[in-house]
C-alpha positions as CSV (number, residue, x, y, z in Angstrom):
1,M,-14.6,11.9,1.7
2,W,-18.1,10.5,2.5
3,V,-20.1,12.0,5.3
4,G,-23.1,10.4,6.7
5,E,-25.6,10.6,9.5
6,G,-28.0,8.1,11.3
7,F,-30.6,8.3,13.9
8,V,-32.4,5.2,15.2
9,G,-34.5,4.5,18.3
10,S,-36.1,6.7,20.9
11,G,-35.5,7.6,24.4
12,P,-32.2,7.0,26.0
13,E,-31.4,4.1,23.9
14,A,-31.7,6.0,20.7
15,A,-28.6,6.1,18.7
16,H,-27.1,9.1,16.8
17,L,-24.1,8.6,14.6
18,N,-21.8,10.6,12.4
19,T,-19.5,9.0,10.1
20,I,-16.6,10.3,7.9
21,L,-15.2,7.5,5.5
22,G,-12.2,8.3,3.5
23,Y,-8.8,7.4,2.4
24,R,-6.0,6.5,4.7
25,D,-3.6,8.7,2.8
26,G,-6.0,11.8,2.7
27,A,-7.5,14.2,5.2
28,V,-9.7,11.4,7.0
29,G,-6.6,9.2,7.5
30,T,-4.9,12.2,9.1
31,A,-8.0,12.9,11.3
32,F,-8.2,9.2,12.1
33,A,-4.6,9.0,13.3
34,T,-5.0,12.3,15.3
35,G,-8.0,11.1,17.1
36,L,-6.6,7.8,17.9
37,A,-3.2,9.6,19.3
38,T,-4.9,12.4,21.2
39,P,-7.4,11.1,23.9
40,R,-9.1,13.5,26.1
41,E,-10.5,13.2,29.5
42,G,-13.9,11.3,29.0
43,H,-13.2,10.8,25.2
44,A,-10.8,8.2,24.4
45,G,-11.1,7.2,20.7
46,F,-10.5,3.3,20.1
47,L,-10.5,0.9,17.3
48,V,-13.9,-0.9,16.6
49,I,-13.6,-4.7,16.9
50,A,-16.1,-7.5,15.8
51,Q,-14.5,-9.9,18.2
52,P,-11.4,-9.7,20.3
53,N,-8.4,-9.5,17.9
54,Q,-10.7,-8.8,14.9
55,P,-10.7,-5.1,14.2
56,V,-13.4,-4.3,11.4
57,V,-12.5,-3.2,8.0
58,P,-12.1,-0.4,7.0
59,P,-10.5,0.3,10.3
60,T,-13.0,2.3,12.3
61,L,-12.3,5.0,15.1
62,F,-15.0,5.0,17.6
63,V,-15.2,8.6,19.2
64,N,-17.8,9.0,22.0
65,K,-19.8,12.1,21.8
66,A,-21.0,11.9,25.3
67,M,-18.4,12.1,28.2
68,I,-18.2,8.8,30.1
69,T,-20.0,9.4,33.3
70,G,-19.9,6.3,35.2
71,E,-19.2,2.6,35.1
72,R,-22.7,1.6,33.5
73,H,-22.3,4.2,30.7
74,A,-18.6,3.1,29.9
75,Q,-19.8,-0.4,29.8
76,L,-22.9,0.4,27.3
77,T,-20.3,2.6,25.2
78,W,-17.5,0.2,24.9
79,G,-19.7,-2.9,24.9
80,P,-23.0,-2.8,22.8
81,A,-22.7,0.4,21.1
82,Q,-19.1,-0.5,19.9
83,L,-20.2,-3.8,18.9
84,G,-23.2,-2.2,17.2
85,V,-21.0,0.1,15.1
86,A,-18.8,-2.9,14.3
87,S,-21.8,-4.9,13.1
88,G,-23.1,-2.0,11.0
89,V,-19.9,-1.4,9.3
90,L,-19.8,-5.3,8.5
91,D,-23.3,-5.1,7.3
92,A,-22.2,-2.2,4.8
93,L,-19.6,-4.3,3.6
94,A,-21.8,-7.5,3.0
95,D,-24.3,-5.2,1.3
96,K,-21.5,-3.6,-0.9
97,V,-22.5,-0.2,0.5
98,I,-18.8,0.2,1.1
99,D,-16.9,-1.2,-1.9
100,T,-15.0,-4.3,-0.8
101,A,-12.3,-3.7,-3.5
102,I,-11.1,-0.6,-1.8
103,A,-12.0,-1.3,2.0
104,H,-8.5,-1.7,3.1
105,Q,-7.6,1.5,1.6
106,L,-10.1,3.5,3.8
107,V,-10.7,4.6,7.4
108,L,-13.8,5.3,9.1
109,I,-14.4,7.8,12.0
110,A,-17.8,7.1,13.7
111,A,-18.8,9.7,16.5
112,V,-21.3,8.0,18.5
113,W,-23.7,9.2,21.0
114,V,-24.7,7.0,23.9
115,D,-27.0,8.6,26.5
116,P,-25.6,8.5,30.1
117,T,-29.1,7.2,31.2
118,A,-29.4,4.4,28.8
119,E,-29.9,1.0,30.3
120,N,-31.1,-1.6,27.7
121,A,-27.9,-3.0,26.2
122,D,-29.8,-4.9,23.4
123,A,-31.5,-1.8,22.3
124,V,-28.2,0.3,22.4
125,Y,-26.6,-2.6,20.3
126,A,-29.4,-2.7,17.7
127,N,-29.9,0.9,17.3
128,N,-26.3,1.7,16.9
129,R,-25.9,-1.2,14.3
130,E,-28.8,0.4,12.2
131,A,-27.6,3.8,12.7
132,T,-24.2,2.9,11.5
133,Y,-25.5,1.1,8.3
134,L,-27.8,4.0,7.6
135,A,-25.0,6.7,8.1
136,L,-22.7,5.0,5.9
137,K,-25.5,4.3,3.2
138,R,-26.4,8.0,3.4
139,G,-22.7,8.9,3.1
140,F,-22.8,7.5,-0.4
141,D,-26.1,8.8,-1.4
142,T,-25.7,12.0,-3.6
143,S,-29.4,11.9,-4.9
144,S,-30.6,14.4,-2.3
145,N,-33.0,16.9,-3.7
146,L,-31.9,20.1,-2.5
147,D,-35.2,21.8,-3.1
148,E,-36.8,19.3,-0.8
149,L,-34.1,19.5,1.8
150,I,-34.5,23.4,1.9
151,A,-38.1,23.1,2.3
152,L,-37.4,21.2,5.8
153,R,-36.2,24.5,7.2
154,D,-40.0,25.3,7.8
155,I,-40.6,21.9,9.7
156,P,-37.2,21.3,11.7
157,I,-37.5,18.4,14.3
158,N,-35.1,15.9,15.3
159,G,-35.2,13.2,18.1
160,Y,-34.6,15.5,20.9
161,Y,-36.6,18.6,20.0
162,T,-39.8,19.8,18.1
163,P,-40.4,23.4,18.1
164,P,-43.4,24.7,19.7
165,T,-45.1,25.6,16.4
166,L,-45.0,22.0,15.2
167,R,-46.2,20.4,18.6
């Protein structure tokens, strides 16, 4: 199982993705099937496609982290955000981040944040494409220096909050 995270952009069009990539016949495959088969109000997982009738490989389940709040939010989620994820997965295949020899044996779950106040479809697409690629790349990166990571506890920041001591 490979777990990744990507954050790209700023403001309402920022993309924040979490990815879990794993084998179809393992825990990720079970989670994939369960996620697809059990939609909840405001959260209906669906397969990511590159074009109609062309799902990406590995099969990718798009899970929205923000409850759909209206027609525009739904359009941005199912349109440019979904297509950004598709393009990011295909970028990862093209760059051999995902081993093409085993791609058909894998499934991917992408948990995707689309801000309900987002407006710029092109930015939503571009940010989700890059965030997906980065999350997949980071999922395979085992070179993290744990000492450097632990040191970050003293300077915690993210795209939505900076503690007062660091402002």
